[in-house]
C-alpha positions in Angstrom: 116.9 112.8 117.4 117.6 109.3 118.7 117.2 106.1 116.8 114.4 105.0 119.1 112.5 108.2 118.4 113.0 107.7 114.6 111.7 104.1 114.9 108.7 105.2 116.9 108.0 108.0 114.4 108.1 105.6 111.5 105.9 103.0 113.3 103.4 105.7 114.2 103.3 107.0 110.6 102.6 103.5 109.3 99.9 102.7 111.9 98.2 106.1 111.6 98.1 105.8 107.8 96.6 102.3 108.1 93.9 103.5 110.6 93.0 106.6 108.6 92.8 104.7 105.3 90.8 101.7 106.6 88.9 102.6 109.7 88.1 106.3 109.6 84.7 106.5 108.0 84.4 110.3 107.6 83.8 111.0 103.8 85.6 114.4 104.2 88.9 112.6 104.7 89.3 112.1 101.0 92.7 111.7 99.5 95.0 112.2 102.6 98.4 110.6 103.0 100.3 110.6 106.3 103.8 111.7 105.1 105.6 112.0 108.4 105.3 111.9 112.2 107.5 113.9 114.5 107.3 113.1 118.2 108.8 115.0 121.1 111.6 113.2 123.0 109.2 112.5 125.9 106.6 111.0 123.5 103.9 113.2 124.9 103.1 115.0 121.6 103.4 114.2 117.9 103.0 116.3 114.8 101.3 114.2 112.1 102.1 115.7 108.7 99.4 115.1 106.1 99.5 115.6 102.4 96.1 116.2 100.8 95.1 116.3 97.2 92.6 118.8 96.2 91.7 122.5 96.2 92.3 124.6 99.4 88.7 124.3 100.7 88.8 120.5 100.3 92.2 120.4 102.1 90.8 122.4 105.0 87.8 120.2 105.3 90.0 117.1 105.2 92.3 118.5 107.9 89.3 119.4 110.1 87.9 115.8 109.7 91.3 114.4 110.6 91.6 116.6 113.7 88.2 115.3 114.8 89.3 111.7 114.2 92.6 111.9 116.1 91.1 110.8 119.5 89.8 107.6 117.7 93.1 107.1 116.0 94.9 107.5 119.3 92.7 105.0 121.0 93.3 102.5 118.1 97.0 103.1 118.4 96.7 102.2 122.1 95.2 98.8 121.3 97.7 98.0 118.5 101.1 99.3 119.8 103.0 98.2 122.8 104.7 101.5 123.8 104.6 103.1 127.2 102.8 106.3 126.1 100.7 107.1 123.1 101.3 110.7 122.2 98.7 113.4 121.7 98.4 113.8 117.9 98.4 117.2 116.2 97.6 117.3 112.5 99.6 119.6 110.2 99.3 120.2 106.5 102.4 119.0 104.6 102.6 121.3 101.6 106.0 120.1 100.2 104.3 118.5 97.1 102.5 121.8 96.4 105.8 123.8 96.8 107.6 121.3 94.5 104.8 121.7 91.9 105.2 125.5 92.1 109.0 125.1 91.5 108.4 122.9 88.5 105.9 125.4 87.1 108.4 128.2 87.5 111.2 126.2 85.8 108.8 125.4 82.9 108.0 129.1 82.5 111.7 130.0 82.6 112.5 127.3 80.0 109.8 128.7 77.7 111.2 132.2 78.0 108.2 133.5 79.9 108.3 135.8 82.9 107.2 133.8 85.9 104.0 135.0 87.5 104.8 135.1 91.2 101.2 136.0 92.1 99.7 133.0 90.2 97.0 131.2 92.3 97.8 127.7 93.3 95.6 125.0 91.8 95.9 121.3 92.4 98.5 120.3 94.9 100.1 117.8 92.5 101.1 118.2 88.8 99.0 116.7 86.1 100.8 113.7 84.6 101.7 114.1 80.9 102.9 111.4 78.5 106.7 111.2 78.1 107.9 112.2 74.7 110.4 110.0 72.9 114.0 111.3 73.0 116.9 110.4 70.8 118.8 107.4 72.2 115.7 105.8 73.8 115.4 102.1 73.4 112.6 100.5 71.4 111.8 98.2 74.3 112.5 98.0 78.0 115.8 96.1 78.6 115.4 92.8 80.5 117.3 94.2 83.5 114.6 96.9 83.9 111.8 94.3 84.4 111.8 92.7 87.8 110.9 89.0 87.9 108.0 88.1 90.2 109.1 87.4 93.7 108.2 83.9 95.0 106.7 84.2 98.5 107.6 81.7 101.1 104.7 79.4 102.0 103.8 78.8 105.6 104.7 75.5 106.9 101.0 74.4 107.2 100.4 75.2 103.5 103.5 73.3 102.5 102.0 70.2 104.2 98.7 70.6 102.4 96.7 72.0 105.3 94.8 75.2 105.1 95.4 77.4 108.1 92.3 77.6 110.3 90.5 74.6 108.7 88.7 73.0 111.7 88.5 69.6 110.0 92.2 69.4 109.4 92.9 70.7 113.0 90.7 68.0 114.5 92.4 65.3 112.4 95.8 66.6 113.5 94.8 66.4 117.2 93.3 62.9 117.0 95.9 61.5 114.7 93.4 60.4 112.0 
C-alpha cells in the first residue's frame, strides 16, 4: 500500500467518523466507531470498518442503518474533500474488540484454574471496567511526571490585538481607520 493510499484512508476514516457522529440522524446508529478504512488502489471502493457496542441484534441494526446512510456520507465527503474520486463505501463489522474480550476471558478462566468454555455465548463486545486493586510497590500519589501540565493554545493574531473575529463593529472600524 502506498503512502498516498494510507493518507487517503486515514483522511476518510476521520471524515466519515465526523459525519456519522454529527450529521447522521438515524437513532439506530447508536454507539458506532469508525475504526479503519481500506481503499482499493484505484480509489473506487473502500471498506469502512465499524466497531459497535451492544448485543448482536443491536449491532446488526446499527450496521443496516450505516449501510443506508453511506450514500449521504459519500455525498458529504464529496463536498468536504478535494480528491479526484470519492470511493463507494462498504460497511464491515470490526470485531477485534470482541475477539480481544474473548481472549481476556479465556486468560482469566485459565488463571483461575477453570476449564475454558469454548461454546460460551458472546455478550457485550467490550469488557466491563473494574476498579484496579492496589499492588505492592504502588505509589500513594501520582508522580508529578505522570500529570501533564495544561497546554497553552496559541491565540489568533486578531484575538491578540483585542479584536473578536467576526465582530462587524470592529471590522468596520478597521476598514475606516476609526
